[in-house]
VOSE-468490 format. One record per residue (C-alpha): residue number from 1; residue in three letters; x, y, z. Coordinates in Angstrom, 1 decimal. Layout:
<rs>
[r NUM; ALA; [X; Y; Z]] ...
</rs>
This chain:
<rs>
[r 1; MET; [31.0; 24.8; -9.4]] [r 2; SER; [29.7; 22.7; -6.7]] [r 3; ASN; [29.1; 19.1; -7.3]] [r 4; ALA; [26.5; 18.7; -4.0]] [r 5; PRO; [23.4; 18.5; -6.2]] [r 6; THR; [25.0; 15.6; -8.2]] [r 7; ARG; [26.1; 13.9; -5.1]] [r 8; ALA; [22.6; 14.1; -3.6]] [r 9; ARG; [21.2; 12.7; -6.5]] [r 10; CYS; [23.6; 9.9; -6.6]] [r 11; GLU; [22.7; 9.1; -2.8]] [r 12; GLU; [19.2; 9.2; -3.7]] [r 13; ASP; [19.6; 6.5; -6.2]] [r 14; VAL; [21.6; 4.5; -4.1]] [r 15; LEU; [19.1; 4.7; -1.2]] [r 16; ARG; [16.1; 3.7; -3.5]] [r 17; ASP; [18.1; 0.9; -5.2]] [r 18; SER; [19.2; -0.4; -2.0]] [r 19; LEU; [15.8; -0.3; -0.2]] [r 20; ARG; [14.2; -1.9; -3.2]] [r 21; ALA; [16.6; -4.8; -3.2]] [r 22; ARG; [16.0; -5.5; 0.5]] [r 23; VAL; [12.3; -5.3; 0.0]] [r 24; GLU; [12.2; -7.5; -3.3]] [r 25; GLY; [14.9; -10.1; -1.6]] [r 26; ALA; [12.9; -10.2; 1.5]] [r 27; GLN; [15.9; -9.0; 3.4]] [r 28; LEU; [14.5; -6.4; 5.6]] [r 29; LYS; [15.6; -6.4; 9.2]] [r 30; LEU; [12.3; -7.4; 11.1]] [r 31; PRO; [11.9; -7.1; 15.1]] [r 32; LEU; [11.0; -10.2; 16.8]] [r 33; LEU; [7.8; -10.3; 18.3]] [r 34; PRO; [8.1; -9.6; 22.2]] [r 35; GLU; [7.3; -12.4; 24.5]] [r 36; VAL; [4.2; -10.6; 26.1]] [r 37; ALA; [2.8; -10.2; 22.6]] [r 38; GLN; [3.6; -13.9; 21.8]] [r 39; ARG; [1.5; -14.9; 24.9]] [r 40; VAL; [-1.5; -12.3; 23.7]] [r 41; LEU; [-1.5; -13.9; 20.4]] [r 42; GLY; [-1.5; -17.5; 21.9]] [r 43; MET; [-4.7; -16.5; 24.0]] [r 44; ALA; [-6.5; -15.1; 20.8]] [r 45; GLY; [-10.0; -16.6; 20.5]] [r 46; ASP; [-10.0; -17.6; 24.3]] [r 47; PRO; [-8.8; -14.4; 26.4]] [r 48; SER; [-9.1; -16.3; 29.7]] [r 49; ALA; [-6.6; -19.1; 28.6]] [r 50; GLY; [-3.1; -18.4; 30.0]] [r 51; VAL; [-4.3; -15.0; 31.5]] [r 52; ALA; [-2.5; -16.0; 34.8]] [r 53; ASP; [0.6; -16.6; 33.1]] [r 54; LEU; [0.4; -13.2; 31.2]] [r 55; ALA; [-0.3; -11.5; 34.5]] [r 56; ARG; [2.9; -12.9; 36.3]] [r 57; LEU; [4.9; -12.0; 32.7]] [r 58; ILE; [3.8; -8.5; 33.3]] [r 59; ASN; [4.3; -8.4; 37.1]] [r 60; ARG; [8.0; -9.6; 36.3]] [r 61; ASP; [8.9; -6.7; 34.2]] [r 62; PRO; [8.6; -3.4; 36.5]] [r 63; SER; [8.8; -1.0; 33.6]] [r 64; LEU; [6.0; -2.8; 31.7]] [r 65; CYS; [3.9; -3.3; 34.6]] [r 66; ALA; [3.9; 0.4; 35.4]] [r 67; HIS; [3.3; 1.3; 31.8]] [r 68; VAL; [0.3; -1.2; 31.7]] [r 69; LEU; [-1.1; 0.2; 34.7]] [r 70; ARG; [-1.0; 3.8; 33.6]] [r 71; ALA; [-2.8; 2.7; 30.6]] [r 72; ALA; [-5.2; 0.8; 32.5]] [r 73; ASN; [-5.9; 4.2; 34.5]] [r 74; SER; [-6.7; 6.0; 31.4]] [r 75; PRO; [-10.2; 7.4; 30.8]] [r 76; TRP; [-11.0; 4.8; 27.9]] [r 77; TYR; [-10.4; 1.9; 30.0]] [r 78; CYS; [-11.0; 2.9; 33.7]] [r 79; ARG; [-14.6; 3.3; 34.9]] [r 80; GLY; [-14.2; 3.0; 38.7]] [r 81; SER; [-11.5; 3.2; 41.3]] [r 82; LYS; [-7.7; 3.8; 40.6]] [r 83; ILE; [-6.2; 0.4; 39.7]] [r 84; VAL; [-3.0; -0.3; 41.5]] [r 85; SER; [-1.9; -4.0; 40.6]] [r 86; ILE; [-2.1; -6.2; 37.6]] [r 87; ARG; [-4.5; -8.4; 39.7]] [r 88; GLN; [-7.0; -5.5; 40.1]] [r 89; ALA; [-6.6; -4.7; 36.5]] [r 90; LEU; [-7.5; -8.3; 35.5]] [r 91; ALA; [-10.6; -8.0; 37.6]] [r 92; GLN; [-11.9; -4.7; 36.5]] [r 93; LEU; [-10.8; -4.6; 32.8]] [r 94; GLY; [-11.0; -8.4; 32.0]] [r 95; ALA; [-8.8; -10.4; 30.2]] [r 96; GLU; [-9.3; -9.3; 26.8]] [r 97; ASN; [-8.6; -5.5; 27.7]] [r 98; LEU; [-5.6; -6.4; 29.9]] [r 99; SER; [-4.0; -8.6; 27.0]] [r 100; GLN; [-4.8; -5.8; 24.4]] [r 101; ILE; [-3.1; -3.3; 26.7]] [r 102; ALA; [0.1; -5.2; 27.2]] [r 103; TRP; [0.1; -6.2; 23.3]] [r 104; THR; [0.1; -2.6; 22.5]] [r 105; ILE; [3.0; -1.7; 25.0]] [r 106; ALA; [4.9; -4.6; 24.0]] [r 107; MET; [4.7; -3.8; 20.2]] [r 108; GLY; [5.4; -0.2; 20.5]] [r 109; THR; [8.6; -1.0; 22.5]] [r 110; SER; [9.7; -3.4; 19.5]] [r 111; LEU; [8.8; -0.7; 16.7]] [r 112; LEU; [9.7; 2.8; 18.2]] [r 113; ARG; [13.4; 2.6; 17.3]] [r 114; SER; [14.4; 4.7; 14.6]] [r 115; HIS; [16.3; 7.8; 15.8]] [r 116; LEU; [16.2; 9.5; 12.3]] [r 117; PHE; [12.4; 9.5; 12.0]] [r 118; LYS; [11.2; 9.9; 15.5]] [r 119; ALA; [8.5; 12.6; 14.8]] [r 120; GLU; [7.2; 10.3; 12.0]] [r 121; LEU; [7.0; 7.2; 14.2]] [r 122; ASP; [5.2; 9.2; 17.0]] [r 123; ARG; [2.5; 10.2; 14.5]] [r 124; TRP; [2.2; 6.8; 13.3]] [r 125; TRP; [2.0; 5.5; 16.9]] [r 126; ALA; [-0.7; 7.9; 17.8]] [r 127; ALA; [-2.7; 6.8; 14.8]] [r 128; ALA; [-2.5; 3.2; 15.3]] [r 129; LEU; [-3.5; 3.5; 18.9]] [r 130; ALA; [-6.4; 5.5; 18.0]] [r 131; ALA; [-7.4; 3.3; 15.0]] [r 132; SER; [-7.5; 0.2; 17.4]] [r 133; LEU; [-9.8; 1.9; 19.8]] [r 134; VAL; [-12.0; 3.0; 16.9]] [r 135; ALA; [-11.8; -0.4; 15.2]] [r 136; LYS; [-13.1; -2.0; 18.6]] [r 137; ASP; [-15.9; 0.2; 19.0]] [r 138; ILE; [-17.1; -0.4; 15.5]] [r 139; ALA; [-16.7; -4.2; 16.0]] [r 140; ARG; [-18.9; -3.9; 19.0]] [r 141; SER; [-21.5; -2.0; 17.3]] [r 142; ARG; [-21.7; -4.7; 14.5]] [r 143; ARG; [-21.4; -7.6; 17.2]] [r 144; SER; [-18.3; -8.8; 15.4]] [r 145; ASN; [-14.9; -10.0; 16.8]] [r 146; VAL; [-13.5; -7.3; 18.9]] [r 147; GLU; [-10.0; -8.9; 19.0]] [r 148; THR; [-9.8; -9.3; 15.5]] [r 149; ALA; [-10.9; -5.7; 15.0]] [r 150; PHE; [-8.5; -4.4; 17.4]] [r 151; LEU; [-5.6; -5.9; 15.5]] [r 152; CYS; [-6.9; -4.7; 12.3]] [r 153; GLY; [-6.9; -1.3; 13.5]] [r 154; MET; [-3.6; -1.4; 15.2]] [r 155; MET; [-1.6; -3.3; 12.3]] [r 156; ALA; [-3.3; -1.2; 9.4]] [r 157; ARG; [0.0; 0.5; 8.8]] [r 158; ILE; [2.3; -1.7; 10.5]] [r 159; GLY; [4.8; -1.4; 7.4]] [r 160; ARG; [5.6; 2.3; 7.9]] [r 161; PRO; [8.0; 1.7; 11.1]] [r 162; VAL; [9.6; -1.2; 9.4]] [r 163; VAL; [10.4; 1.0; 6.4]] [r 164; TYR; [11.6; 4.0; 8.7]] [r 165; GLU; [13.9; 1.5; 10.3]] [r 166; ALA; [15.2; 0.1; 7.1]] [r 167; LEU; [15.9; 3.5; 5.9]] [r 168; THR; [17.7; 4.3; 9.0]] [r 169; LEU; [20.1; 1.3; 8.7]] [r 170; LEU; [20.8; 2.1; 5.1]] [r 171; VAL; [21.9; 5.6; 6.0]] [r 172; ASP; [24.2; 4.3; 8.7]] [r 173; GLU; [25.7; 1.2; 6.6]] [r 174; LEU; [26.2; 3.3; 3.6]] [r 175; GLU; [27.2; 6.4; 5.1]] [r 176; LEU; [24.7; 8.4; 3.4]] [r 177; SER; [23.4; 11.8; 4.3]] [r 178; PRO; [20.4; 11.7; 6.7]] [r 179; GLY; [18.8; 14.4; 4.8]] [r 180; VAL; [18.4; 12.2; 1.6]] [r 181; ALA; [16.6; 9.7; 3.7]] [r 182; VAL; [14.2; 12.2; 5.1]] [r 183; ALA; [13.7; 13.8; 1.8]] [r 184; LEU; [12.6; 10.5; 0.2]] [r 185; ALA; [10.9; 9.0; 3.2]] [r 186; ASP; [7.3; 9.9; 2.5]] [r 187; ASP; [7.6; 8.3; -1.2]] [r 188; LEU; [9.4; 5.3; -0.2]] [r 189; VAL; [7.2; 4.7; 2.7]] [r 190; ARG; [3.9; 5.0; 0.5]] [r 191; GLN; [5.8; 2.6; -2.1]] [r 192; TYR; [6.8; -0.2; 0.4]] [r 193; GLU; [4.8; -0.1; 3.5]] [r 194; ARG; [2.4; -2.8; 2.2]] [r 195; PRO; [5.3; -5.4; 1.3]] [r 196; ALA; [7.0; -4.6; 4.5]] [r 197; GLY; [4.0; -4.8; 6.5]] [r 198; LEU; [3.2; -8.2; 5.1]] [r 199; MET; [6.5; -9.5; 5.9]] [r 200; LEU; [6.2; -8.5; 9.4]] [r 201; VAL; [2.8; -10.2; 10.0]] [r 202; ALA; [3.9; -13.3; 8.3]] [r 203; LYS; [7.2; -13.3; 10.5]] [r 204; TRP; [5.1; -12.7; 13.6]] [r 205; ASN; [2.7; -15.4; 12.5]] [r 206; MET; [-0.4; -13.1; 12.9]] [r 207; PRO; [-3.9; -14.2; 11.8]] [r 208; PRO; [-4.7; -14.3; 8.4]] [r 209; ALA; [-7.5; -11.4; 9.1]] [r 210; ILE; [-4.6; -9.0; 9.6]] [r 211; SER; [-2.9; -10.1; 6.1]] [r 212; ASP; [-6.4; -9.4; 4.6]] [r 213; ALA; [-6.6; -6.1; 6.0]] [r 214; LEU; [-3.0; -4.9; 4.8]] [r 215; GLN; [-3.5; -6.4; 1.2]] [r 216; GLY; [-7.0; -4.6; 0.9]] [r 217; LEU; [-6.4; -0.9; 2.2]] [r 218; GLU; [-6.3; 0.5; -1.3]] [r 219; ARG; [-8.1; -2.6; -3.2]] [r 220; ILE; [-11.0; -2.9; -1.1]] [r 221; GLY; [-13.2; -4.6; -3.9]] [r 222; GLU; [-10.3; -7.2; -4.5]] [r 223; VAL; [-10.0; -9.3; -1.4]] [r 224; ALA; [-12.1; -12.2; 0.0]] [r 225; ALA; [-12.2; -10.8; 3.3]] [r 226; GLN; [-13.7; -7.3; 2.5]] [r 227; GLU; [-14.6; -6.7; 6.0]] [r 228; HIS; [-11.3; -6.9; 7.5]] [r 229; ALA; [-9.8; -4.6; 5.0]] [r 230; ALA; [-12.9; -2.2; 5.3]] [r 231; LEU; [-12.4; -2.1; 9.1]] [r 232; ALA; [-8.8; -1.3; 8.7]] [r 233; GLN; [-9.3; 1.4; 6.4]] [r 234; ILE; [-12.4; 3.0; 8.0]] [r 235; SER; [-10.7; 2.8; 11.5]] [r 236; GLN; [-7.4; 4.5; 10.3]] [r 237; ARG; [-9.3; 7.2; 8.6]] [r 238; MET; [-11.4; 7.8; 11.6]] [r 239; ALA; [-8.3; 8.0; 13.8]] [r 240; ASP; [-6.7; 10.5; 11.4]] [r 241; GLU; [-9.8; 12.8; 11.9]] [r 242; LEU; [-9.8; 12.4; 15.5]] [r 243; LEU; [-6.3; 13.3; 15.8]] [r 244; ALA; [-6.4; 16.2; 13.6]] [r 245; SER; [-9.7; 17.8; 15.0]] [r 246; GLU; [-13.0; 17.4; 17.0]] [r 247; ASP; [-14.9; 18.5; 13.9]] [r 248; VAL; [-15.3; 15.2; 12.3]] [r 249; ASP; [-17.5; 14.7; 9.2]] [r 250; VAL; [-18.9; 11.6; 10.3]] [r 251; ASP; [-21.6; 11.4; 7.3]] [r 252; SER; [-18.8; 11.5; 5.0]] [r 253; LEU; [-16.9; 8.8; 6.7]] [r 254; ALA; [-20.1; 6.5; 6.9]] [r 255; ALA; [-20.4; 7.0; 3.3]] [r 256; ASP; [-16.9; 5.8; 2.4]] [r 257; PRO; [-16.9; 2.7; 0.5]] [r 258; ALA; [-15.1; 0.8; 3.7]] [r 259; GLY; [-18.3; 2.4; 5.5]] [r 260; ALA; [-20.8; 1.1; 3.1]] [r 261; ILE; [-19.1; -2.6; 3.3]] [r 262; LEU; [-19.5; -2.4; 7.0]] [r 263; ASN; [-23.3; -1.0; 6.7]] [r 264; LEU; [-21.7; 1.9; 9.2]] [r 265; TYR; [-24.2; 4.3; 10.5]] [r 266; PRO; [-23.3; 7.8; 11.3]] [r 267; ASP; [-24.3; 7.5; 15.0]] [r 268; VAL; [-21.6; 4.8; 15.6]] [r 269; LEU; [-18.9; 7.3; 14.5]] [r 270; GLN; [-20.6; 10.2; 16.3]] [r 271; GLY; [-20.5; 8.2; 19.4]] [r 272; LEU; [-16.6; 8.1; 19.0]] [r 273; VAL; [-16.3; 11.8; 18.3]] [r 274; ALA; [-18.0; 12.3; 21.7]] [r 275; ARG; [-15.4; 10.2; 23.4]] [r 276; ARG; [-12.5; 11.9; 21.7]] [r 277; GLY; [-11.2; 13.3; 24.5]] [r 278; ALA; [-11.0; 9.8; 26.2]] [r 279; ILE; [-9.2; 8.5; 23.1]] [r 280; LEU; [-6.6; 11.1; 23.2]] [r 281; SER; [-5.9; 10.6; 27.1]] [r 282; SER; [-5.6; 7.0; 26.5]] [r 283; ILE; [-3.1; 7.4; 23.5]] [r 284; GLU; [-0.9; 9.8; 26.0]] [r 285; ALA; [-1.1; 7.0; 28.8]] [r 286; ILE; [0.2; 4.2; 26.4]] [r 287; ARG; [2.8; 6.3; 24.5]] 
</rs>
């Protein structure tokens, strides 16, 4: 009689215990915040400050420069003639949009690393990109801080890639079956994505609003900064809907507790549905 089921259960226990120990001991391997993203964070609240340095930084990296220009020419951002230089992108898009594009690309480079969970990371990344665009539009409609909204949408599920990377490292280090990690991944991500995300936000010295957003995703009535949590929740839910189908129930979304906190009207969400094609095209340009 095969002992394979017993071995699998043993490996499951080892993986669960090892991941729990690393999370509880704050021993997760966290990526460094790329230099470009550090520059963008330093510009928060005053996008014109240091933008020339940011442009020079982008131009020094041919791969990043090409990636930024591709994103800048996507339907969401580009409204006129084709953008062929970072200087032109700055002139047409403005410092805020250029910095957000650069931040997004730099962050993706640092987080999309796990070879074991490529499909899962691709889905997470698409949803994060969509949520950042949704959050910006909602913020504009409410005349609130667009930069903070962008980060709330982008970072709302930031713990997921951290957990996927931790599982990948544990499989390699402990010589476990990759299939065991894949089978347990959904459960372990749900369990640990919040603490993992908060560790990363702290390491990257992100604004307090981002911690508020992560803390409140499932406890929306228990956080002081309810609007940040509500914006993160509704933008991620809207992003999931837009990625799944063009048939989005905007009335249901507006009636969500997060929508009620934001006093969100269906017409704002309907406008996003109308721009679904531009959102999807921009996601493909950035990925």
